[in-house]
C-alpha positions as CSV (number, residue, x, y, z in Angstrom):
1,X,0.0,0.0,0.0
2,X,1.4,3.4,-0.9
3,X,1.8,6.3,1.4
4,X,-0.9,9.0,1.0
5,X,0.5,12.3,-0.3
6,X,0.3,15.2,2.2
7,X,-2.5,17.6,1.2
8,X,-1.4,20.9,-0.2
9,X,-3.4,24.0,0.3
10,X,-5.2,25.3,-2.8
11,X,-3.4,28.1,-4.5
12,X,-6.0,30.7,-3.5
13,X,-5.6,30.2,0.2
14,X,-2.9,32.2,2.1
15,X,-0.3,29.9,3.5
16,X,1.8,32.5,5.4
17,X,1.9,33.6,9.0
18,X,-1.3,34.8,10.6
19,X,-1.9,38.6,10.5
20,X,-0.9,40.7,13.5
21,X,-3.5,42.4,15.7
22,X,-2.8,45.8,14.0
23,X,-3.3,44.3,10.5
24,X,-6.6,42.7,11.7
25,X,-7.8,46.1,13.0
26,X,-7.0,47.8,9.7
27,X,-8.9,45.1,7.7
28,X,-12.0,45.0,9.9
29,X,-12.5,48.7,10.5
30,X,-16.2,49.0,11.4
31,X,-17.9,51.6,9.2
32,X,-21.0,51.3,11.4
33,X,-19.0,52.6,14.4
34,X,-20.5,55.9,15.7
35,X,-17.3,57.8,15.6
36,X,-16.3,56.6,12.1
37,X,-19.8,57.3,10.8
38,X,-19.8,60.8,12.2
39,X,-16.4,61.5,10.7
40,X,-17.5,60.2,7.3
41,X,-20.6,62.4,7.5
42,X,-18.5,65.4,8.3
43,X,-16.1,64.7,5.5
44,X,-19.0,64.2,3.0
45,X,-18.0,60.6,2.4
46,X,-21.6,59.5,3.2
47,X,-24.9,61.2,2.9
48,X,-27.2,61.8,5.9
49,X,-29.5,59.1,4.6
50,X,-26.6,56.6,4.5
51,X,-25.6,57.6,8.0
52,X,-29.2,57.1,9.2
53,X,-29.3,53.7,7.5
54,X,-26.1,52.7,9.3
55,X,-27.4,54.0,12.6
56,X,-30.6,51.9,12.2
57,X,-28.5,48.9,11.5
58,X,-27.0,49.2,15.0
59,X,-30.4,49.0,16.7
60,X,-31.7,45.7,17.7
61,X,-34.9,44.6,16.0
62,X,-38.0,44.3,18.1
63,X,-38.8,40.9,19.5
64,X,-41.3,38.7,17.8
65,X,-43.5,38.8,20.8
66,X,-43.6,42.6,20.7
67,X,-44.2,42.6,17.0
68,X,-47.1,40.2,17.4
69,X,-48.6,42.2,20.3
70,X,-48.6,45.3,18.1
71,X,-50.2,43.5,15.2
72,X,-53.0,42.2,17.4
73,X,-53.7,45.6,18.8
74,X,-53.5,47.2,15.3
75,X,-56.5,49.4,14.5
76,X,-57.4,50.0,10.9
77,X,-59.7,52.9,11.6
78,X,-58.2,55.4,9.2
79,X,-58.4,53.2,6.2
80,X,-62.0,52.3,7.1
81,X,-62.9,56.0,7.2
82,X,-61.2,56.7,3.9
83,X,-63.1,53.8,2.3
84,X,-66.4,55.2,3.6
85,X,-65.5,58.6,2.1
86,X,-64.7,57.0,-1.2
87,X,-68.0,55.1,-1.2
88,X,-69.9,58.3,-0.5
89,X,-68.2,60.1,-3.3
90,X,-69.5,57.5,-5.9
């Protein structure tokens, strides 16, 4: 029986030493960080809408329980009134 050949990493994988902490920080700079976002907004690198989007991304979504509670207590009164007004106009 022949010896199995050692596996060689595919050519697209980096086979060097692991990156240092400083290199990792540079690579993973968080654009959603409040300080970075404000600086980008001041330097006109992002619009106010983009900054608002990034800020919204930081917020945690409401829980499913809370969402269901709001859906159950939802009142569709305004659309009913508008439908009545439309029916009266005809």
